[in-house]
Backbone bond lengths (Angstrom), bond angles and torsions (degrees), N, CA, C in turn:
res aa  C-N    CA-C-N  psi(-1)  N-CA   C-N-CA  omega(-1)  CA-C   N-CA-C  phi
1 M - - - 1.428 - - 1.526 107.45 -
2 V 1.326 115.71 137.23 1.461 121.54 175.86 1.518 107.20 -113.82
3 A 1.323 116.02 128.11 1.463 121.51 -178.21 1.517 109.26 -124.07
4 H 1.328 115.81 121.41 1.458 120.77 178.84 1.526 110.13 -108.94
5 S 1.329 116.60 136.68 1.457 123.40 175.03 1.532 110.67 56.97
6 I 1.330 117.35 -123.93 1.460 121.03 -178.40 1.533 111.34 -68.71
7 G 1.323 117.34 -8.44 1.463 121.66 174.40 1.518 112.29 -60.49
8 G 1.344 117.45 -17.50 1.459 120.34 174.56 1.518 111.85 -61.84
9 V 1.326 116.50 -32.27 1.463 121.66 176.85 1.530 109.47 -67.33
10 V 1.325 115.96 -43.62 1.470 121.42 179.31 1.528 109.76 -65.24
11 A 1.320 117.48 -42.76 1.471 120.78 178.71 1.524 110.74 -59.65
12 A 1.326 117.18 -44.13 1.467 120.79 179.08 1.522 110.90 -60.65
13 A 1.328 117.17 -41.21 1.465 120.81 179.73 1.526 111.42 -67.34
14 L 1.331 117.27 -40.15 1.470 120.02 179.39 1.527 111.62 -67.77
15 V 1.326 116.51 -39.48 1.470 119.72 177.40 1.524 109.64 -65.11
16 A 1.321 117.24 -40.50 1.470 120.31 178.82 1.519 111.41 -65.07
17 R 1.311 116.56 -35.57 1.473 120.99 -177.86 1.519 112.53 -71.06
18 D 1.341 117.06 -42.36 1.458 120.17 -178.44 1.531 110.57 -155.66
19 A 1.319 115.84 79.04 1.471 122.19 -176.07 1.526 112.22 -60.68
20 N 1.307 118.27 -27.69 1.469 120.61 -178.27 1.524 112.99 -69.32
21 R 1.313 117.61 -19.66 1.474 121.06 -179.22 1.527 112.42 -91.72
22 V 1.330 117.15 -9.33 1.465 121.18 -179.59 1.529 108.16 -110.67
23 H 1.331 115.43 114.32 1.467 119.79 -175.97 1.516 113.34 -96.24
24 A 1.328 117.01 -22.41 1.461 121.09 178.99 1.523 109.09 -156.67
25 V 1.322 115.77 150.79 1.456 121.79 177.71 1.527 107.91 -133.22
26 T 1.321 115.57 131.96 1.454 121.69 171.57 1.518 107.40 -121.38
27 A 1.321 116.45 116.65 1.459 121.85 176.70 1.518 107.52 -97.22
28 V 1.328 116.58 121.65 1.456 122.40 -179.26 1.525 108.01 -106.85
29 C 1.328 116.09 110.44 1.480 120.47 179.57 1.512 110.49 48.80
30 G 1.288 117.28 49.48 1.456 120.21 -174.53 1.509 114.31 -119.89
31 I 1.304 114.22 165.09 1.463 122.04 172.07 1.521 106.55 -104.36
32 V 1.315 116.07 124.80 1.456 121.63 177.57 1.529 106.89 -121.33
33 P 1.324 117.22 97.39 1.463 119.67 -175.44 1.527 112.74 -65.27
34 R 1.311 115.17 148.40 1.461 120.38 170.54 1.527 108.02 -66.10
35 P 1.334 117.03 158.39 1.471 118.31 176.03 1.531 110.54 -54.55
36 D 1.310 115.32 143.22 1.466 123.53 179.96 1.526 113.27 66.18
37 T 1.340 116.92 19.44 1.458 122.07 177.77 1.531 107.95 -127.61
38 S 1.305 117.28 141.40 1.461 120.84 -179.58 1.519 111.76 -88.69
39 F 1.322 115.47 169.21 1.459 121.69 173.49 1.520 109.90 -56.04
40 V 1.336 116.62 -50.84 1.467 120.62 -177.93 1.529 110.86 -61.08
41 A 1.326 117.81 -43.05 1.467 120.90 -179.24 1.527 112.10 -67.48
42 S 1.330 117.87 -16.60 1.460 121.77 179.51 1.527 112.96 -85.69
43 L 1.311 116.67 -12.21 1.464 120.55 -178.88 1.527 110.46 -74.50
44 P 1.330 116.45 150.10 1.463 118.86 175.52 1.533 110.24 -72.11
45 M 1.317 116.54 155.28 1.462 121.44 174.07 1.521 108.03 -70.42
46 P 1.283 123.22 147.77 1.464 128.44 -2.32 1.530 112.33 -88.12
47 K 1.358 115.96 0.64 1.467 119.61 -179.03 1.533 110.62 -57.22
48 R 1.323 117.38 -34.16 1.468 121.60 179.77 1.531 110.84 -59.32
49 L 1.324 116.49 -47.24 1.466 120.48 -179.08 1.525 111.47 -67.57
50 M 1.322 116.42 -43.52 1.472 119.93 -179.12 1.517 111.44 -64.71
51 M 1.332 117.35 -47.87 1.462 121.07 -178.13 1.518 110.96 -64.92
52 G 1.324 117.31 -40.55 1.462 120.49 178.30 1.518 111.75 -59.38
53 A 1.333 116.53 -45.05 1.463 120.41 179.31 1.525 111.47 -66.79
54 I 1.317 116.52 -42.38 1.466 120.37 -179.62 1.527 110.78 -61.36
55 V 1.333 116.54 -48.55 1.467 120.49 -178.09 1.520 110.91 -63.06
56 R 1.322 117.05 -42.09 1.465 120.23 -177.56 1.527 113.31 -69.69
57 F 1.338 116.99 -38.40 1.460 119.77 -171.23 1.526 115.10 -106.25
58 V 1.334 117.52 -25.47 1.466 120.51 -176.60 1.524 111.66 -109.76
59 G 1.325 116.36 -36.48 1.460 120.86 -177.92 1.518 111.03 119.26
60 T 1.326 115.90 -169.41 1.463 120.31 -172.62 1.521 114.24 -110.02
61 K 1.323 117.82 -1.26 1.464 119.22 178.29 1.525 109.05 -92.39
62 P 1.340 116.58 115.87 1.464 118.41 179.45 1.528 110.68 -70.90
63 P 1.330 116.90 158.83 1.464 119.82 175.29 1.534 110.14 -60.86
64 D 1.314 116.02 152.76 1.467 120.54 179.73 1.521 111.84 -53.84
65 S 1.329 117.27 -37.89 1.472 120.55 -179.34 1.522 111.46 -62.96
66 V 1.313 117.79 -35.82 1.468 121.89 178.51 1.530 110.26 -71.91
67 I 1.313 117.36 -39.57 1.464 120.62 176.58 1.521 109.24 -60.59
68 R 1.329 116.26 -44.83 1.472 120.18 -179.28 1.526 112.26 -64.22
69 S 1.322 117.33 -46.06 1.468 120.46 -173.41 1.521 113.57 -85.06
70 G 1.307 118.14 -24.07 1.458 120.96 -177.56 1.514 113.13 -105.50
71 L 1.317 117.08 -73.04 1.460 121.88 -176.51 1.525 112.67 -59.81
72 C 1.318 116.89 -35.22 1.468 120.93 -174.63 1.527 113.03 -106.89
73 H 1.313 117.28 14.84 1.462 121.09 -179.24 1.527 111.00 -51.83
74 G 1.326 115.98 124.55 1.457 120.94 175.23 1.518 115.73 85.48
75 L 1.310 118.34 -1.51 1.465 120.59 -179.51 1.526 110.54 -88.38
76 A 1.312 115.87 159.37 1.461 121.64 177.89 1.527 109.86 -63.52
77 N 1.330 117.23 145.43 1.465 122.05 -177.30 1.522 113.41 -55.50
78 V 1.325 117.79 -37.84 1.463 120.38 -179.34 1.534 110.39 -63.23
79 I 1.315 117.02 -37.09 1.470 121.31 177.85 1.523 110.07 -72.10
80 V 1.324 116.34 -43.75 1.464 121.06 179.36 1.526 110.80 -56.97
81 E 1.318 117.09 -47.27 1.457 120.34 -178.00 1.528 111.51 -64.42
82 R 1.311 116.93 -34.42 1.470 119.61 178.02 1.529 110.63 -69.60
83 V 1.337 116.65 -42.65 1.463 119.94 178.07 1.522 110.09 -61.37
84 V 1.317 117.37 -45.45 1.471 121.22 179.20 1.531 110.12 -60.04
85 A 1.314 117.41 -45.95 1.468 121.33 -178.16 1.529 112.37 -66.13
86 D 1.333 117.24 -36.73 1.464 121.26 -174.64 1.530 114.17 -94.08
87 F 1.332 118.54 -6.98 1.462 121.40 -175.53 1.523 110.48 -64.06
88 R 1.308 116.09 131.14 1.465 122.08 177.81 1.519 108.92 -122.18
89 A 1.302 116.37 145.64 1.460 121.50 178.20 1.523 110.28 -64.58
90 E 1.326 115.29 142.08 1.465 120.05 175.25 1.529 109.20 -88.24
91 S 1.308 115.18 169.79 1.454 121.67 176.13 1.528 109.85 -65.59
92 R 1.315 116.74 141.50 1.473 119.47 174.62 1.522 110.77 -61.59
93 G 1.345 116.27 -30.40 1.456 120.39 179.40 1.518 112.97 -61.97
94 L 1.324 117.16 -31.62 1.467 120.80 177.13 1.520 110.31 -58.46
95 Y 1.311 117.06 -34.58 1.457 122.53 -178.73 1.528 113.52 -89.70
96 L 1.332 116.76 -32.68 1.466 120.47 -167.98 1.526 115.21 -109.07
97 D 1.334 118.67 -21.50 1.464 120.21 -178.19 1.522 111.20 -77.08
98 A 1.311 116.07 147.16 1.466 121.87 179.44 1.524 110.48 -69.78
99 A 1.323 115.64 139.53 1.467 121.17 176.38 1.528 109.23 -72.09
100 P 1.328 117.13 145.53 1.467 120.00 -178.87 1.531 112.29 -77.67
101 A 1.329 115.09 161.64 1.466 120.16 171.96 1.517 107.55 -67.02
102 R 1.318 117.32 146.05 1.468 120.49 -179.75 1.517 109.40 -157.08
103 R 1.341 114.37 166.07 1.463 122.66 176.41 1.524 105.96 -118.80
104 W 1.347 116.14 110.76 1.458 120.31 -177.18 1.517 111.87 -69.55
105 P 1.325 117.60 147.74 1.466 120.32 174.30 1.530 109.47 -68.00
106 R 1.309 116.55 170.88 1.469 120.97 -178.27 1.521 112.16 -67.60
107 G 1.312 117.46 -35.64 1.455 120.66 -177.38 1.514 111.99 -91.21
108 V 1.321 117.08 90.69 1.457 121.60 179.31 1.518 108.80 -125.07
109 T 1.335 115.01 129.93 1.455 121.43 -177.78 1.518 109.56 -134.15
110 Y 1.315 116.35 143.84 1.453 121.29 172.51 1.524 107.36 -117.98
111 V 1.334 116.46 126.94 1.457 121.68 179.06 1.519 108.15 -110.58
112 A 1.316 115.51 121.53 1.459 121.26 173.67 1.521 107.24 -106.70
113 T 1.316 116.40 155.59 1.454 119.30 178.44 1.517 110.41 -125.60
114 T 1.304 115.51 152.07 1.457 120.55 -178.86 1.516 112.49 -73.84
115 E 1.321 118.37 -16.60 1.461 121.35 -178.03 1.528 112.94 -106.81
116 D 1.308 117.61 12.98 1.459 121.08 179.54 1.523 109.11 -79.49
117 T 1.328 117.20 115.76 1.459 120.83 -178.65 1.526 112.12 -83.69
118 E 1.325 117.77 -19.20 1.464 120.91 -179.23 1.525 112.38 -84.22
119 F 1.334 117.04 -43.72 1.458 122.20 -177.82 1.522 109.03 -131.46
120 P 1.331 117.66 77.75 1.463 120.36 -174.34 1.518 112.73 -65.07
121 V 1.340 114.74 155.25 1.457 122.34 -178.14 1.516 111.58 -57.30
122 G 1.314 117.71 -30.18 1.450 121.77 -176.28 1.517 115.18 -66.41
123 L 1.321 118.74 -8.34 1.460 119.26 178.66 1.526 110.30 -62.17
124 P 1.320 117.69 139.64 1.470 119.80 -179.41 1.522 111.63 -67.94
125 M 1.320 116.28 156.81 1.467 121.02 -178.67 1.519 111.58 -86.08
126 E 1.299 118.04 22.69 1.448 120.64 169.45 1.515 106.83 -126.40
127 D 1.307 118.78 -174.63 1.456 120.47 -179.24 1.517 108.52 -51.52
128 P 1.298 119.68 136.51 1.450 128.56 2.07 1.528 113.20 -102.94
129 H 1.319 119.14 47.84 1.466 120.75 179.72 1.523 110.30 -60.77
130 P 1.353 117.91 142.18 1.466 120.00 -177.37 1.517 114.43 -63.92
131 A 1.324 118.01 -17.10 1.464 120.34 -179.89 1.519 112.35 -94.00
132 R 1.310 118.12 9.64 1.466 119.88 -171.78 1.521 114.42 -62.52
133 G 1.331 117.96 -20.98 1.460 120.28 178.62 1.516 113.54 -84.15
134 L 1.326 116.48 -4.66 1.458 120.86 -179.91 1.522 110.88 -99.19
135 L 1.300 115.63 149.60 1.457 120.74 167.46 1.520 105.50 -94.09
136 I 1.320 116.83 81.12 1.459 120.37 -169.70 1.518 111.87 -80.37
137 S 1.328 114.59 147.14 1.449 119.94 176.32 1.522 110.96 -89.66
138 W 1.332 117.45 -31.51 1.464 121.39 176.77 1.515 110.21 -170.86
139 V 1.291 114.97 167.30 1.457 121.07 177.44 1.515 107.98 -122.02
140 R 1.303 116.69 134.77 1.474 121.87 177.95 1.525 107.86 -122.07
141 C 1.302 116.70 133.00 1.458 120.81 177.26 1.515 109.06 -104.24
142 S 1.307 116.56 136.30 1.459 121.14 176.12 1.525 108.23 -125.59
143 R 1.302 117.36 162.94 1.462 120.97 -176.31 1.521 111.87 -65.33
144 T 1.289 117.64 -39.81 1.459 119.67 -175.96 1.517 110.99 -149.33
145 V 1.308 116.59 148.69 1.455 120.90 176.73 1.526 110.13 -86.47
146 R 1.327 117.17 -17.61 1.452 119.88 -177.88 1.521 112.54 -71.43
147 R 1.323 117.18 -27.24 1.464 119.81 -176.73 1.516 111.95 -133.85
148 W 1.304 116.46 46.25 1.455 117.94 179.55 1.514 110.02 -82.77
149 S 1.308 114.86 151.13 1.448 120.53 -178.40 1.525 109.55 -121.85
150 A 1.296 116.07 169.21 1.468 120.48 179.05 1.516 110.42 -58.86
151 A 1.311 117.97 -35.23 1.464 121.01 179.42 1.523 111.56 -63.24
152 Q 1.323 117.46 -31.63 1.450 120.55 -178.15 1.522 113.25 -76.30
153 V 1.320 118.64 -20.45 1.454 120.26 -177.66 1.513 112.81 -108.96
154 R 1.314 117.68 10.76 1.463 120.48 175.55 1.500 110.66 -85.73
């Protein structure tokens, strides 16, 4: 299973639901909350406070300008416009509900990228690193997440 960004929350839930069906997990620039911790609570300060307030009071759909400059950074305009047009708000629970207890498979990898503006490589490998909920075997940095290859994540 490959989990990008908030997909780390989904990966944790799927592993908790049926660990025998998940043989490996690769989190790419993702937040993987510890059990009983939410996505928002896993963010470093002050991002934790800002994101918590935004999700609670504004919702989970970022402004189009943020989608263009953040999520779609470096992509072709035709792709950016499609992402902006098709983007739908996620459930508030995805951001605020506590992650379940789980037993990770043996093959767990966290991939950080040098061009990630949300979770830069420079974050320490202890709290509040976005991979803190994983029992990671190693971290690999690649130049970009847009064009990563199998060789870059081995």
